[in-house]
N, C-alpha and C positions, 0 to 999 in steps of 0.2 A: 503495500500500500504507500500511495507517495504520501509525504508530509506536506500540508497545505502550507501554500504560500501567502495568504492573506486571511483576514479573521470574518467570519460572516457580516454581511450588512445587513442591515433593518430592512425587509422588504414588504413591510405592512402596506406601502404604498406606491409597489411596484419598484424595481432595481433601479438604484442610484447611475449616473452617467459617470463612469470612472470613479477615483478614489482621491481622496485628501491630499494635498502635497504640502511640506513644510519646509521651509530651509534654515539651518542653524545661523542665528545671530553670533556665536560662538565659535572659535577654529574647531574643525572635525577632527578627533583623534589620528595620529598617524597610522596608517595602514588599515584602518577599519569602515570602507565603504567596499560594499558587495553590488556587483551589477550583475542583475540576472533576468534572463528573458520570462517573461509572463506568460504562463499557460492558460491559454483562452480555448473554451471548446468552441465547436462548430457554431453556435450559435452568437460567438463575440464575448461570452461571459467568464471571469475569472475564475476561481475554486470559491472565492465568497460570495459568491452573485451580484459580482458589481459589474455593468455593460461597459464595455470598451468599443463595440463594434469589431468590421471585419475590415483586415487591411494590411498595411505593413505589421511586420512584428513590434509587439510591444515586450520594451523592456523598463526595469526598476532601477534607482540607484537609491541606495538606503546605507546608511553607515549603522555599525552596532550599537551607538549610544543612544539611538531613536533621536539624535537631532535633526537629521535632514531626510526627505524621501522626496524624490521626484520620478515621472514616468516619461519616457521618452519615446517615439516610436523612430523604429532606424531599421536598416538591413541587416545588421549584424552587431555584433555584441561588441566589437570596435569600433563601429560607427556610433553606436550610442556614448561609446566614453568619449570619442572625438567632439560629438556634439555638444556633449556636456561640460567640458573643456577640464574634465578631471585631470589632475597633473598624478603622474604616476605613483608617486609617494602616498599618496592618498588610497591606493587600492589594496585590498586583502591578497597576501600574497597566495597564488596558486588560484587566483578569482581570474 
């Protein structure tokens, strides 16, 4: 069984479009940023039932401390990193 990528959303009024993003006001810790592809089902929903639609692959960029999270449509993980402007020292090793 795969681990959930995201917490379930409140769907009492229908699925929300996307998820909330936030950005850190303080420095992000050294080597704490993960960049991963968001798994979407054939209808464009993530595993927590937020709706993203169909299109280019979706990537999440988040730090371990919970200071920053954003989403980017990109053709590859490398493209998502380039678009985000992340410095190599921010990425977790092996990520």
